[in-house]
N, C-alpha and C positions, 0 to 999 in steps of 0.2 A: 515402218509396220509397211512391209510388201501384201501389200491383197496374191498379188497377182502367182505370190509361192503360197498363199494359201489354196488360191484356183488350179496352184497346177497343184496342190499334195491332194486336190480330194480327186481331183481327176484321175492322174494316176493310184488313188487308193476305189478310185470306183464310188465313192458315196458322197453323201449329201446337209445340206445343208440347212436345216432353220432360221432366221431368230423371234426370237418375243425379246423386243425393246420397249421400255418406260422415260425415259430421263431421252430416252439421243431422237427421240420421235421418229423409229425409224433410220437412221444413219449408217446404221451399219448395212440393212436392206438394200438401202442406194446403191450408195458405193464398191458392193453385191458383185449389179446392175448396169453397173458404169461396165463394166466388162464384156465382151462382144462374148455368144455362149452361153454366160453364165448360166443361162438354164442347167447346163448338162450336170452341174455340182449346187447350187440352188436353191430347193424349193422354194423358200417363200418367208412371212415373214408375220408377227403381229406387232400391234403397236397401243401395248394396255399403261396407257399415261394415270388411266379413273382405276381404281380400286377394282372397279363394278366387272372393268374390261378382265384384271386378273382375275379378275374369277371363274366366270365368263369360259374363261381356257382353264381355268381347275384348277390357282388356285386356295387351299381351303380358309375361308374364311379366321380362322380361329388363327393364322399363320397373318396374316395381315389386322387381326383386333391382337393378339398378344407379344407379335413384332418390329409393331409396326410395318409398311408400302420399303424400308431402305428395310433390307437387315435383311443375312443370311438364307437365314428361310423361307425369306419370298424368293429370291433369285434362283435356289434348286428348286423351288418346286414350278414354276417361274419355267424355265427349261427341262425341265423335266416333266409339263404337261406336255410347252412344248411340240418336246421329244418322242412323244409320246401320243399324239395328237398327228399331227403330219408323217409318226413314219419317217423319216429325216435320221439316214447314220448321227446327224450330230447338229447339238440349237444350242446357241448362244445366246442369254435374256442378260441385260441392263436394269439398273432403276436403284437412284442417287435423289440429288441434289445437287442440280444443276444450278439452284441463283437463282437472280441477287438474293430473291426470299426465299422464306420456305426450311433454311436450319436453321438448325437448339446446340444450348454445348451438348446431346446424343451422336446428335447428328449433321456434322456444320457443315458448312454450300461445300461441292467441295467431295467430298463419303458419294463411295456411289460400290456394290455391291453388281458381282457378273457374275452367272450358276451356269455352266456345260456343261452340259448333260450326251452320252457316250448310249445307246442298245443294252449298258453295262452297269453305268457308272456316274455320280453325278458330284463335281466338282465344282471348292464354289473359293471366290475370293475376294479380298477388297480392294482399292486403291484410294488415294487421298491425293486430287488434286487443285492446283493455285491458277485465279485467270475466273475471266472474264461467261456471263453463260456461254457464251459460244463456243470457248476455249475447252471449259468443261466441259463437253462432251461433246466437239473435238476426240481428246487424248483420252478420252470416249472410249469412241468409235476405234486410233487406233488400242486400244490397250487391248481392247478384246481381239481383239483379229490377227495379234501381236500372242496373248496366250495362241488359242487357239492355232497358232501357226507349228505353239513348244508342242497341242495335243499333238497334232494332228504326228510328229514327226518320230 
């Protein structure tokens, strides 16, 4: 993962980014703001750790009730809501099970759903990560930024 590439591409395109994070607790935003001058391309973000905060941002309760907070549908709704609310060009969301508890057979520890919204489309993808809580969270941040780089290219 090369955060400077994300910064370069967003600046080159004159575009902005927001984050909507659950399992990473603001880790993507923290990394983005570690770059001096990132306010040119990074607008801010939300940590929507609870279902209530996800709904306050605009994720419909029915999606959480029907699919669970860790799902394609919720990741997409998080990204779309964040993009619409902020007006940023890009919004990236993450929702997952970082562990060590909270996993199930259907949604094991390490499962993370990602959402990526532009002004015209919403994409989603999932990954399974291995390791302890911090390792899963770090891998989630890195993968989110790698995917954003691919879409910006």
